[in-house]
N, C-alpha and C positions, 0 to 999 in steps of 0.2 A: 503494500500500500503505500502511496506518496500522498503526503501533504504539502498543498501549495496555500502561501498566503501572500496577498497582493494588496500591500499596505498603502493607504491613499491620504489626502492632505482631508477628504471628507468622511471615508468610510473606508473599512477594511474586510476584504472578503475573504474566506476560507474555503477551500475546497479539496476533498479527501477523494481520490482515486484507486483503483486496484490497477493491477497490472494487464487487465483485460479490456480496459478501457471504459469501465462500469463507474459513473459518479457515485461514490457512497452517501456522502453527506456534504451539504455546502451550510454557511453560517454568515451573517454580514454584521458586522460591529462598528465601534467607533475609530476615529481618526489614529493614525501610527504618526503623524507629521510631529514630530518631538520639538521643534522649537516653538509649537503653538501649545500644546496639551501637557507636555515634559514627561520625564524618562517613565516617572511613576504610574501615568496613566496608561502610557506605551506599553508598560509590562501588564498591568489588568487588563486590557484588551487584549492581549497574546494569551492569557493565562484563562479569560472567560470562551475565547474563541476556540482553542485548542481543544478544550474540556469540553466544549457542547458538541464540535464535529465528532468527536470520539464517542460522547455518549449516544449520538445518533445513530452512528453506525455500529455500535455495541462491540468497539475495541478498545485494547489497551495502547497507552502511548509505546510501548516495548513492540508492538505490531509493526510500527511505521519502520518501510525500510530506508527511506530517507525523505526530509522535509527541506522547502526553500522557503525563506521568509524575505519578501521584498519589503525593504523600509525606505519610506523617503528620506534623503539627505544621507542616506548611506554612502559612505566614502568622501564626506566633504567636510570632516574635522577629525584631524587624524587623531587629537587628542581623545577625543570623545568614542574614537574607533571601538576601543576593546570592552566600552560598556553597552554599547549597541551590540557587539557580538555577543555577548553575555547573556542576553536578554533572556532567549530560549533555555537557559540552563535550569535542570529542575523539571521544565514542561516537557521537553523531548530527550529522547536517546541521545548521550554523549557521543560526538562524532557522527551521528547520521544527522545533521543537519548543518546547511548555511545559511549567514544572512548574506543579503546583495541589495543592490539599489532596486527599487519598484521598478525602473525601467527595464528590467530583465525580463520582468514578467510582461510587458507588453509587447515585447520583442519575440518572448518564447512562444506565446498565445497568437499572436497575429502571423507570425511567419512560420509557427511549428517547429522553433529551433533551427531553420535553415539561414544561409547565409542571406544577407540583406539589411536594412535599415528601418525599423519602426518607429513614428513619431507619436510621441504621446501629448494630450492636449485635454487635461482636465483641469483642476485645481490650479496646478502649474503645468510647463510645458519642458518636454525634455526628449532626446532622440537617442536612441542607442543602436549599434549594429555590430555584425561580424562579418569577415571577409577572410577566408582560407586562413583561420587561425588568428587574425588580428581583432582586436575589439577597439570601439570606439564610443566615444558620447559626445554631444554638442548641446547647448543650452542647458536650462534647468539650474541657472545661478541665485535663485530665488527672487521673489515678488518684487524688492524693493529697485532692483537695476536689471530685471530679466524674466524668465518665464512669458517671454512675447509667444501672444497669440493664444495662451491660455484663458480659461475663464476668469481668473483674476484681472489678467491684463484687459481683457474685453470689458469686463464691468468698469476698471479704472477708467477706460478710455470713454464709457459710456457716462459716467459721471461726470468727467470732463467737458464732454459735449453737452450733456445738460447745463452746465453752469456758464458755458458760451452762449448758449440759446437764451438763457435766463437773464443774462446781460446784455443781449443784443448784439454779442459779438458773431455769432451765428444766427442763420435761418431758422425761426422756430420750425420744429417739426413733431410727428406724433411723439417721440420719446420726451418731449417736455411735459405734455399731458397726462402721459404715461406713467413717468416719474413722480409727478405731483400727486398721481393716485396710487402709486406703488407705497410710498412714504408718508401717506395721509399727511402734506406739508398745509400750513396756513399761510407761511410765507416761504419762498423759496430757498432764502437763508436758512431755514431750519435744518435743511440737508446736512449742515455742517453738523449739527448735532446729533442727528442720526447716524452720521458715519463715525465722527469723533468724540462723541460724547461719551457718558459712564457705561450706558448701554449700547454702545456701538458697535459696528461691526468688527470681528476679527477677520482673518485671512478667509476662513471656509465660507463666514457670513458675506463677505465681499464678492466673493467668486460666485454665490448663490443669486447674484444679482445680472449675471449674464442672460437668462433667459429674458429678463425685461429689455435689454438692450435687442434681443433675437426677436423679441414680438413688434418693438419697433421698426426693424427692420422690415419685417413681413408686413408691416401696415404702410409701409413705402416711405419711411425715413430715409432719405438718401443719406445723411452722415452716418447714420447707424448701420446702414449697408455697408457704406463705406470702410467701417471698423473692422469688419466681416473679411472684408476682401484684403484690409492690411494685416489681419491675423493671417489668412491664408499666406501672405508673402513672406511673413516672419517665420511661418513654419514651413514653408519651402528651403527657406535659406539655412534653416536649421539641419534638415537633411542634407542638404548640398555640403554644409560644412562636415558632417558627418562621414559622407561618402568619402570626402576628399581625404579626411584622418584616416580612414581606412584604406587609401590608397588603390582605391577601385579604379581600374582602367575606364577611360571615357567610352570606349567602345562595348564594354562588358555589360550584360545587361543587369540591371540592378533593381531586384525585387524591393518594392518600398509598401509598406502597409501604415496601420494608424491605429490608435485606440483612445479612449478618454471621451468625457461627455461633450466637449465641444464639436466632435466631428459626428455627433447626433442632432445637431440642430440645422434639421430639413438638409438643404443642399448651400446653405448660406456659406460655410466655410469649403466644403469637400469640393464642391464645382470651381471655384477658383484656385484650390491649393491643386486640384488636377492639373489644370490649366497653366499656372505658372512653373509645377513642377517640370511639366513637358517641356518648356522654355529653357530651365535652367538646368535640366539634366537630362538631355534628350533621349538616353538610352534607359530611364527609370521605367518599371514595369510596376504601376501601381495595382496593388492587391487587396481584396475584401479580406479583413481578418478573418482567419481560419478559426481560431479560439478566441476564446476570452482572456482577460491578463490574469484572472485567478487560476484558470486551468492551464493557461502558460506558466504559473509558478510550480504546479503540480508537476508540468512537464519537464520543467528544469531541474527539479527535485530527481526525476527519474533519470534525466541525462547525467546529473551528478553521479549518480549511483550505477551507471552504466548499462541500462537496461534498454533494451532492442524493442520497439514496439513492432507488432505486427500490422499490417494494412488494416486486418479487419478491426483490431483494437482500436486505431484512431478513427475509423468511420463509426464506430460506437460511441468514442467520446464526443466527436463531433455531431452527432444525431443520437442522442441519449435516449434508449428507449425504455430503458428500467426504472421502477420508481426510486425516486431520490428522497433518503429521509433529509428533510431540511430542519435544520437546527432552529430554536427560536431566536427571532431576530432580536437582539439588543442594540440599544446605542447610548454605550455607557459614556 
């Protein structure tokens, strides 16, 4: 059995699969983004989630062959790294798990662990790829000066556009009225308290405003739609940078896939992303994600254990027909 944990800035997904490609249990819990929630909260989410999927599957931790835990910000603080890697101690069998950046979950799921690049655009954004034994990432430097094209970035750009519309620096569009309704504003400047005040928005809360910008774009707001085109451009740049770091030959077909909630916003991002990627890396082959990031985490666990999948098992994993024991969902 292989356990995959895809930690995100908003939620964490746990998936337990067996060697025949059957999904045995799933669980969803809170964020593993330690800069926002703290290491103690991360440890609690892991403890609850691991216990929940094992209980749902009627299994013991010692029965796990290998586990992979995708953690946001993993590999981005050398001093903190040992503490992050030690988080699963006592929860999983010693020597049979590995922590890594959650970008690996998206890559392993979207491309099935094959050479290529996956771009993640969720709360944050990052790309990861592998090519002929080489590994590389780009983007993902955090919301203050990076995470371009992410839900956080889109929401921040939407708030900036709202302020310009309110001031008269930009032509008012549907975003202005939708923003006033979304925040229940008596005065437009009350937005400052809603964002910066004691009950203001954290990283996840601000990223949760991206659907407001998407609604405005679908309502015909040209400025809001331009934000999504700009997001697609940024994401395409991140993919190209990753391909260059991987030293992918320009003439080689480069599989590219995607994951994260931003790509679920109708075609607002995906259509311009497809067009811009083709312009900037003509040999890129954009592929629909094969598996979800949480299944990707479980596939990465199997890969690290040296497991070889049969075509039938992978087909079953992609189209599960067996009943799945879903653990109770907690948002701790």
